[in-house]
Biopython code that builds the backbone (N, CA, C, O; Angstrom):
import numpy as np
from Bio.PDB.StructureBuilder import StructureBuilder

atoms = [
    (1, "MET", "N", (-42.195, -98.200, 42.652)),
    (1, "MET", "CA", (-41.812, -97.663, 43.772)),
    (1, "MET", "C", (-41.737, -95.973, 43.365)),
    (1, "MET", "O", (-41.120, -95.528, 42.397)),
    (2, "ASP", "N", (-42.448, -95.243, 44.258)),
    (2, "ASP", "CA", (-42.422, -93.721, 43.996)),
    (2, "ASP", "C", (-41.239, -93.058, 44.173)),
    (2, "ASP", "O", (-40.323, -93.670, 44.722)),
    (3, "SER", "N", (-41.082, -91.970, 43.829)),
    (3, "SER", "CA", (-39.680, -90.979, 43.869)),
    (3, "SER", "C", (-39.291, -90.926, 45.252)),
    (3, "SER", "O", (-38.131, -91.227, 45.534)),
    (4, "ASP", "N", (-40.126, -90.572, 46.188)),
    (4, "ASP", "CA", (-39.646, -90.597, 47.458)),
    (4, "ASP", "C", (-39.355, -91.663, 48.081)),
    (4, "ASP", "O", (-38.431, -91.532, 48.882)),
    (5, "ASN", "N", (-39.955, -92.991, 47.978)),
    (5, "ASN", "CA", (-39.627, -94.194, 48.532)),
    (5, "ASN", "C", (-38.281, -94.625, 47.720)),
    (5, "ASN", "O", (-37.424, -95.234, 48.360)),
    (6, "ASN", "N", (-38.062, -94.354, 46.415)),
    (6, "ASN", "CA", (-36.903, -94.634, 45.709)),
    (6, "ASN", "C", (-35.702, -93.952, 46.320)),
    (6, "ASN", "O", (-34.692, -94.622, 46.534)),
    (7, "ARG", "N", (-35.738, -92.693, 46.609)),
    (7, "ARG", "CA", (-34.957, -91.893, 47.111)),
    (7, "ARG", "C", (-34.169, -92.533, 48.547)),
    (7, "ARG", "O", (-33.005, -92.741, 48.887)),
    (8, "GLN", "N", (-35.431, -92.690, 49.106)),
    (8, "GLN", "CA", (-35.299, -93.021, 50.650)),
    (8, "GLN", "C", (-34.500, -94.464, 50.721)),
    (8, "GLN", "O", (-33.563, -94.653, 51.497)),
    (9, "TRP", "N", (-35.009, -95.467, 49.789)),
    (9, "TRP", "CA", (-34.431, -96.738, 49.605)),
    (9, "TRP", "C", (-32.919, -96.621, 49.453)),
    (9, "TRP", "O", (-32.133, -97.249, 50.162)),
    (10, "ILE", "N", (-32.541, -95.734, 48.435)),
    (10, "ILE", "CA", (-31.147, -95.611, 48.184)),
    (10, "ILE", "C", (-30.330, -94.862, 49.293)),
    (10, "ILE", "O", (-29.140, -95.101, 49.498)),
    (11, "LEU", "N", (-30.939, -94.089, 49.878)),
    (11, "LEU", "CA", (-30.299, -93.499, 51.137)),
    (11, "LEU", "C", (-29.954, -94.567, 52.233)),
    (11, "LEU", "O", (-28.902, -94.652, 52.867)),
    (12, "SER", "N", (-31.140, -95.414, 52.324)),
    (12, "SER", "CA", (-30.899, -96.377, 53.543)),
    (12, "SER", "C", (-29.846, -97.478, 52.993)),
    (12, "SER", "O", (-29.080, -97.996, 53.805)),
    (13, "THR", "N", (-29.800, -97.807, 51.758)),
    (13, "THR", "CA", (-28.852, -98.912, 51.282)),
    (13, "THR", "C", (-27.506, -98.312, 51.534)),
    (13, "THR", "O", (-26.656, -98.944, 52.162)),
    (14, "ALA", "N", (-27.277, -97.076, 51.053)),
    (14, "ALA", "CA", (-25.939, -96.442, 51.107)),
    (14, "ALA", "C", (-25.554, -96.231, 52.479)),
    (14, "ALA", "O", (-24.367, -96.429, 52.739)),
    (15, "LEU", "N", (-26.362, -95.850, 53.456)),
    (15, "LEU", "CA", (-25.987, -95.679, 54.875)),
    (15, "LEU", "C", (-25.692, -97.097, 55.383)),
    (15, "LEU", "O", (-24.870, -97.203, 56.294)),
    (16, "GLU", "N", (-26.197, -98.043, 54.957)),
    (16, "GLU", "CA", (-25.812, -99.288, 55.423)),
    (16, "GLU", "C", (-24.491, -99.951, 55.077)),
    (16, "GLU", "O", (-23.835, -100.695, 55.806)),
    (17, "LEU", "N", (-24.211, -99.556, 53.843)),
    (17, "LEU", "CA", (-22.934, -99.892, 53.104)),
    (17, "LEU", "C", (-21.848, -98.850, 53.677)),
    (17, "LEU", "O", (-20.737, -99.328, 53.906)),
    (18, "PHE", "N", (-22.013, -97.695, 53.893)),
    (18, "PHE", "CA", (-21.064, -96.869, 54.338)),
    (18, "PHE", "C", (-20.743, -97.272, 55.853)),
    (18, "PHE", "O", (-19.599, -97.184, 56.297)),
    (19, "SER", "N", (-21.762, -97.695, 56.574)),
    (19, "SER", "CA", (-21.465, -97.910, 58.051)),
    (19, "SER", "C", (-20.806, -99.260, 58.242)),
    (19, "SER", "O", (-20.303, -99.567, 59.322)),
    (20, "LYS", "N", (-20.810, -100.079, 57.171)),
    (20, "LYS", "CA", (-20.187, -101.310, 57.037)),
    (20, "LYS", "C", (-18.532, -101.245, 56.639)),
    (20, "LYS", "O", (-17.620, -101.737, 57.304)),
    (21, "LYS", "N", (-18.432, -100.619, 55.574)),
    (21, "LYS", "CA", (-17.379, -100.423, 54.830)),
    (21, "LYS", "C", (-16.568, -99.147, 54.954)),
    (21, "LYS", "O", (-15.363, -99.087, 54.712)),
    (22, "GLY", "N", (-17.323, -98.133, 55.350)),
    (22, "GLY", "CA", (-16.675, -96.731, 55.174)),
    (22, "GLY", "C", (-16.880, -96.195, 53.931)),
    (22, "GLY", "O", (-17.092, -96.918, 52.957)),
    (23, "TYR", "N", (-16.835, -94.840, 53.855)),
    (23, "TYR", "CA", (-17.113, -94.141, 52.718)),
    (23, "TYR", "C", (-16.142, -94.425, 51.617)),
    (23, "TYR", "O", (-16.598, -94.256, 50.486)),
    (24, "ASP", "N", (-15.008, -94.787, 51.700)),
    (24, "ASP", "CA", (-13.970, -94.993, 50.582)),
    (24, "ASP", "C", (-14.077, -96.354, 50.257)),
    (24, "ASP", "O", (-13.624, -96.683, 49.161)),
    (25, "GLY", "N", (-14.655, -97.350, 51.080)),
    (25, "GLY", "CA", (-14.599, -98.796, 50.765)),
    (25, "GLY", "C", (-15.897, -99.187, 49.989)),
    (25, "GLY", "O", (-16.152, -100.351, 49.680)),
    (26, "VAL", "N", (-16.741, -98.056, 49.683)),
    (26, "VAL", "CA", (-17.989, -98.409, 48.906)),
    (26, "VAL", "C", (-17.895, -97.488, 47.591)),
    (26, "VAL", "O", (-17.578, -96.299, 47.642)),
    (27, "GLY", "N", (-18.193, -98.141, 46.470)),
    (27, "GLY", "CA", (-18.349, -97.560, 45.110)),
    (27, "GLY", "C", (-19.789, -97.219, 44.967)),
    (27, "GLY", "O", (-20.604, -97.618, 45.799)),
    (28, "MET", "N", (-20.147, -96.466, 43.900)),
    (28, "MET", "CA", (-21.463, -96.308, 43.370)),
    (28, "MET", "C", (-21.919, -97.261, 42.775)),
    (28, "MET", "O", (-23.146, -97.306, 42.681)),
    (29, "ALA", "N", (-21.142, -98.306, 42.192)),
    (29, "ALA", "CA", (-21.536, -99.569, 41.446)),
    (29, "ALA", "C", (-22.099, -100.330, 42.608)),
    (29, "ALA", "O", (-23.220, -100.821, 42.477)),
    (30, "GLU", "N", (-21.536, -100.459, 43.568)),
    (30, "GLU", "CA", (-22.006, -101.443, 44.675)),
    (30, "GLU", "C", (-23.211, -101.002, 45.265)),
    (30, "GLU", "O", (-24.056, -101.859, 45.523)),
    (31, "ILE", "N", (-23.471, -99.654, 45.560)),
    (31, "ILE", "CA", (-24.538, -99.023, 46.017)),
    (31, "ILE", "C", (-25.588, -99.325, 45.160)),
    (31, "ILE", "O", (-26.639, -99.792, 45.599)),
    (32, "CYS", "N", (-25.407, -99.102, 43.969)),
    (32, "CYS", "CA", (-26.642, -99.183, 42.860)),
    (32, "CYS", "C", (-26.957, -100.759, 42.751)),
    (32, "CYS", "O", (-28.123, -101.075, 42.513)),
    (33, "ALA", "N", (-26.060, -101.689, 42.900)),
    (33, "ALA", "CA", (-26.360, -103.057, 42.766)),
    (33, "ALA", "C", (-27.207, -103.529, 44.008)),
    (33, "ALA", "O", (-28.192, -104.264, 43.932)),
    (34, "GLU", "N", (-26.686, -103.007, 45.147)),
    (34, "GLU", "CA", (-27.381, -103.486, 46.390)),
    (34, "GLU", "C", (-28.738, -102.891, 46.497)),
    (34, "GLU", "O", (-29.654, -103.569, 46.962)),
    (35, "ALA", "N", (-28.969, -101.417, 46.014)),
    (35, "ALA", "CA", (-30.369, -100.954, 46.104)),
    (35, "ALA", "C", (-31.101, -101.492, 44.985)),
    (35, "ALA", "O", (-32.322, -101.511, 45.136)),
    (36, "GLU", "N", (-30.620, -101.956, 43.840)),
    (36, "GLU", "CA", (-31.303, -102.578, 42.637)),
    (36, "GLU", "C", (-31.772, -101.394, 41.889)),
    (36, "GLU", "O", (-32.938, -101.343, 41.496)),
    (37, "VAL", "N", (-30.820, -100.314, 41.640)),
    (37, "VAL", "CA", (-31.308, -99.230, 40.856)),
    (37, "VAL", "C", (-30.070, -98.979, 39.997)),
    (37, "VAL", "O", (-28.938, -99.398, 40.236)),
    (38, "SER", "N", (-30.456, -98.230, 38.958)),
    (38, "SER", "CA", (-29.374, -97.880, 37.902)),
    (38, "SER", "C", (-28.550, -96.673, 38.444)),
    (38, "SER", "O", (-28.953, -95.930, 39.338)),
    (39, "LYS", "N", (-27.419, -96.565, 37.843)),
    (39, "LYS", "CA", (-26.440, -95.368, 38.085)),
    (39, "LYS", "C", (-27.262, -94.243, 37.820)),
    (39, "LYS", "O", (-27.561, -93.548, 38.791)),
    (40, "PRO", "N", (-27.743, -93.884, 36.554)),
    (40, "PRO", "CA", (-28.575, -92.869, 36.328)),
    (40, "PRO", "C", (-29.581, -92.412, 37.442)),
    (40, "PRO", "O", (-29.602, -91.219, 37.745)),
    (41, "THR", "N", (-30.324, -93.207, 37.997)),
    (41, "THR", "CA", (-31.152, -92.979, 39.127)),
    (41, "THR", "C", (-30.563, -92.433, 40.443)),
    (41, "THR", "O", (-31.083, -91.577, 41.159)),
    (42, "VAL", "N", (-29.563, -92.977, 40.613)),
    (42, "VAL", "CA", (-28.752, -92.554, 41.798)),
    (42, "VAL", "C", (-28.219, -91.155, 41.684)),
    (42, "VAL", "O", (-28.300, -90.343, 42.606)),
    (43, "TYR", "N", (-27.588, -90.865, 40.339)),
    (43, "TYR", "CA", (-27.146, -89.696, 40.267)),
    (43, "TYR", "C", (-28.252, -88.654, 39.873)),
    (43, "TYR", "O", (-27.933, -87.467, 39.942)),
    (44, "TYR", "N", (-29.508, -88.977, 39.470)),
    (44, "TYR", "CA", (-30.568, -88.138, 39.453)),
    (44, "TYR", "C", (-30.985, -87.536, 40.790)),
    (44, "TYR", "O", (-31.412, -86.384, 40.867)),
    (45, "TYR", "N", (-30.862, -88.283, 41.761)),
    (45, "TYR", "CA", (-31.244, -87.831, 43.010)),
    (45, "TYR", "C", (-30.106, -87.029, 43.714)),
    (45, "TYR", "O", (-30.330, -85.978, 44.314)),
    (46, "PHE", "N", (-28.953, -87.558, 43.607)),
    (46, "PHE", "CA", (-27.695, -87.012, 44.335)),
    (46, "PHE", "C", (-26.545, -86.308, 43.679)),
    (46, "PHE", "O", (-25.818, -85.558, 44.330)),
    (47, "GLN", "N", (-26.374, -86.530, 42.449)),
    (47, "GLN", "CA", (-25.449, -86.144, 41.698)),
    (47, "GLN", "C", (-24.123, -86.609, 41.557)),
    (47, "GLN", "O", (-23.448, -86.515, 40.531)),
    (48, "SER", "N", (-23.687, -87.247, 42.909)),
    (48, "SER", "CA", (-22.622, -87.633, 43.189)),
    (48, "SER", "C", (-22.391, -88.580, 44.493)),
    (48, "SER", "O", (-23.300, -88.591, 45.323)),
    (49, "LYS", "N", (-21.448, -89.229, 44.685)),
    (49, "LYS", "CA", (-21.391, -90.222, 45.859)),
    (49, "LYS", "C", (-21.175, -89.029, 47.022)),
    (49, "LYS", "O", (-21.749, -89.264, 48.086)),
    (50, "LYS", "N", (-20.483, -87.890, 46.949)),
    (50, "LYS", "CA", (-20.438, -87.132, 47.840)),
    (50, "LYS", "C", (-21.783, -86.501, 48.310)),
    (50, "LYS", "O", (-22.094, -86.330, 49.489)),
    (51, "GLY", "N", (-22.698, -86.108, 46.985)),
    (51, "GLY", "CA", (-24.039, -85.455, 47.268)),
    (51, "GLY", "C", (-24.791, -86.778, 48.089)),
    (51, "GLY", "O", (-25.486, -86.491, 49.064)),
    (52, "LEU", "N", (-24.686, -87.856, 47.792)),
    (52, "LEU", "CA", (-25.483, -88.999, 48.477)),
    (52, "LEU", "C", (-24.980, -88.965, 50.172)),
    (52, "LEU", "O", (-25.764, -89.054, 51.117)),
    (53, "PHE", "N", (-23.837, -88.849, 50.255)),
    (53, "PHE", "CA", (-23.168, -88.951, 51.626)),
    (53, "PHE", "C", (-23.661, -87.635, 52.337)),
    (53, "PHE", "O", (-23.990, -87.660, 53.523)),
    (54, "GLU", "N", (-23.700, -86.543, 51.619)),
    (54, "GLU", "CA", (-24.235, -85.323, 52.492)),
    (54, "GLU", "C", (-25.771, -85.444, 52.710)),
    (54, "GLU", "O", (-26.259, -84.931, 53.717)),
    (55, "ALA", "N", (-26.497, -86.050, 51.879)),
    (55, "ALA", "CA", (-27.968, -86.262, 51.929)),
    (55, "ALA", "C", (-28.240, -87.079, 53.319)),
    (55, "ALA", "O", (-29.213, -86.885, 54.048)),
    (56, "ILE", "N", (-27.181, -88.047, 53.554)),
    (56, "ILE", "CA", (-27.344, -89.014, 54.481)),
    (56, "ILE", "C", (-27.096, -88.287, 55.796)),
    (56, "ILE", "O", (-27.898, -88.460, 56.714)),
    (57, "LEU", "N", (-26.064, -87.501, 55.952)),
    (57, "LEU", "CA", (-25.886, -86.715, 57.146)),
    (57, "LEU", "C", (-26.760, -85.627, 57.349)),
    (57, "LEU", "O", (-26.848, -85.240, 58.513)),
    (58, "ASN", "N", (-27.530, -84.954, 56.363)),
    (58, "ASN", "CA", (-28.496, -84.159, 56.492)),
    (58, "ASN", "C", (-29.700, -84.799, 57.168)),
    (58, "ASN", "O", (-30.191, -84.290, 58.175)),
    (59, "ASP", "N", (-30.153, -85.853, 56.651)),
    (59, "ASP", "CA", (-31.306, -86.667, 56.980)),
    (59, "ASP", "C", (-30.892, -87.189, 58.470)),
    (59, "ASP", "O", (-31.786, -86.953, 59.282)),
    (60, "CYS", "N", (-29.964, -87.720, 58.921)),
    (60, "CYS", "CA", (-29.436, -88.360, 60.109)),
    (60, "CYS", "C", (-29.373, -87.060, 61.129)),
    (60, "CYS", "O", (-29.822, -87.146, 62.272)),
    (61, "GLY", "N", (-28.830, -85.959, 60.664)),
    (61, "GLY", "CA", (-28.621, -84.747, 61.450)),
    (61, "GLY", "C", (-29.987, -84.164, 61.784)),
    (61, "GLY", "O", (-30.134, -83.717, 62.921)),
    (62, "GLU", "N", (-30.992, -84.116, 60.938)),
    (62, "GLU", "CA", (-32.439, -83.765, 61.439)),
    (62, "GLU", "C", (-32.843, -84.799, 62.342)),
    (62, "GLU", "O", (-33.141, -84.334, 63.442)),
    (63, "VAL", "N", (-32.941, -85.872, 62.269)),
    (63, "VAL", "CA", (-33.478, -86.740, 63.162)),
    (63, "VAL", "C", (-32.675, -86.702, 64.668)),
    (63, "VAL", "O", (-33.277, -86.858, 65.731)),
    (64, "MET", "N", (-31.430, -86.502, 64.580)),
    (64, "MET", "CA", (-30.794, -86.262, 65.909)),
    (64, "MET", "C", (-31.068, -85.166, 66.633)),
    (64, "MET", "O", (-31.309, -85.167, 67.840)),
    (65, "CYS", "N", (-31.031, -84.022, 65.769)),
    (65, "CYS", "CA", (-31.499, -82.840, 66.392)),
    (65, "CYS", "C", (-32.949, -82.758, 67.067)),
    (65, "CYS", "O", (-33.164, -82.122, 68.099)),
    (66, "ASP", "N", (-33.994, -83.536, 66.303)),
    (66, "ASP", "CA", (-35.255, -83.594, 66.817)),
    (66, "ASP", "C", (-35.228, -84.440, 68.130)),
    (66, "ASP", "O", (-35.904, -84.144, 69.116)),
    (67, "GLU", "N", (-34.422, -85.477, 68.065)),
    (67, "GLU", "CA", (-34.241, -86.352, 69.559)),
    (67, "GLU", "C", (-33.642, -85.475, 70.572)),
    (67, "GLU", "O", (-34.059, -85.588, 71.725)),
    (68, "LEU", "N", (-32.603, -84.502, 70.276)),
    (68, "LEU", "CA", (-32.299, -83.650, 71.223)),
    (68, "LEU", "C", (-33.225, -82.788, 71.847)),
    (68, "LEU", "O", (-33.379, -82.679, 73.064)),
    (69, "ARG", "N", (-33.932, -82.082, 70.825)),
    (69, "ARG", "CA", (-34.823, -81.265, 71.163)),
    (69, "ARG", "C", (-35.793, -81.898, 72.327)),
    (69, "ARG", "O", (-35.887, -81.408, 73.452)),
    (70, "LYS", "N", (-36.413, -82.920, 71.935)),
    (70, "LYS", "CA", (-37.252, -83.670, 72.725)),
    (70, "LYS", "C", (-36.653, -84.044, 74.049)),
    (70, "LYS", "O", (-37.322, -83.838, 75.062)),
    (71, "ALA", "N", (-35.496, -84.555, 74.137)),
    (71, "ALA", "CA", (-34.585, -84.757, 75.494)),
    (71, "ALA", "C", (-34.551, -83.636, 76.296)),
    (71, "ALA", "O", (-34.649, -83.777, 77.515)),
    (72, "THR", "N", (-34.417, -82.448, 75.758)),
    (72, "THR", "CA", (-34.242, -81.218, 76.572)),
    (72, "THR", "C", (-35.313, -80.382, 77.049)),
    (72, "THR", "O", (-35.216, -79.329, 77.679)),
    (73, "LEU", "N", (-36.585, -81.130, 76.578)),
    (73, "LEU", "CA", (-37.844, -80.318, 76.975)),
    (73, "LEU", "C", (-38.172, -80.696, 78.348)),
    (73, "LEU", "O", (-38.124, -81.881, 78.677)),
    (74, "THR", "N", (-38.481, -79.838, 79.123)),
    (74, "THR", "CA", (-39.108, -79.922, 80.385)),
    (74, "THR", "C", (-40.556, -79.728, 80.488)),
    (74, "THR", "O", (-41.192, -79.194, 79.580)),
    (75, "GLU", "N", (-41.104, -80.155, 81.593)),
    (75, "GLU", "CA", (-42.719, -80.275, 81.582)),
    (75, "GLU", "C", (-43.186, -78.876, 81.382)),
    (75, "GLU", "O", (-44.202, -78.736, 80.701)),
    (76, "ARG", "N", (-42.602, -77.815, 81.872)),
    (76, "ARG", "CA", (-43.122, -76.570, 81.614)),
    (76, "ARG", "C", (-43.144, -76.015, 80.079)),
    (76, "ARG", "O", (-43.744, -75.005, 79.710)),
    (77, "ASP", "N", (-42.397, -76.850, 79.295)),
    (77, "ASP", "CA", (-42.162, -76.490, 77.876)),
    (77, "ASP", "C", (-43.523, -76.977, 77.209)),
    (77, "ASP", "O", (-43.792, -76.581, 76.075)),
    (78, "PHE", "N", (-44.298, -77.742, 77.822)),
    (78, "PHE", "CA", (-45.491, -78.390, 77.123)),
    (78, "PHE", "C", (-46.631, -77.638, 77.441)),
    (78, "PHE", "O", (-47.730, -77.963, 76.992)),
]
sb = StructureBuilder()
sb.init_structure("model")
sb.init_model(0)
sb.init_chain("A")
sb.init_seg("    ")
for serial, (resi, resn, name, xyz) in enumerate(atoms, 1):
    if name == "N":
        sb.init_residue(resn, " ", resi, " ")
    sb.init_atom(name, np.array(xyz, "f"), 0.0, 1.0, " ", f" {name:<3s}", serial, name[0])
structure = sb.get_structure()
């Protein structure tokens, strides 16, 4: 798995776990086990659980903003 895919896989795994159990209900060991990566790999990309959560928020925020922009465009904007 290449670096971008590895990072994205960790993000999507963590998002799924946080969605099910909440931030406090999930530990780094569980994220690593579910994503099938080592702790050093997760810490390489995100430095901490908080950093991982912030990356999820940033990625989701970008997607949401893009969708809002699309939704507010009118025909004359094209």
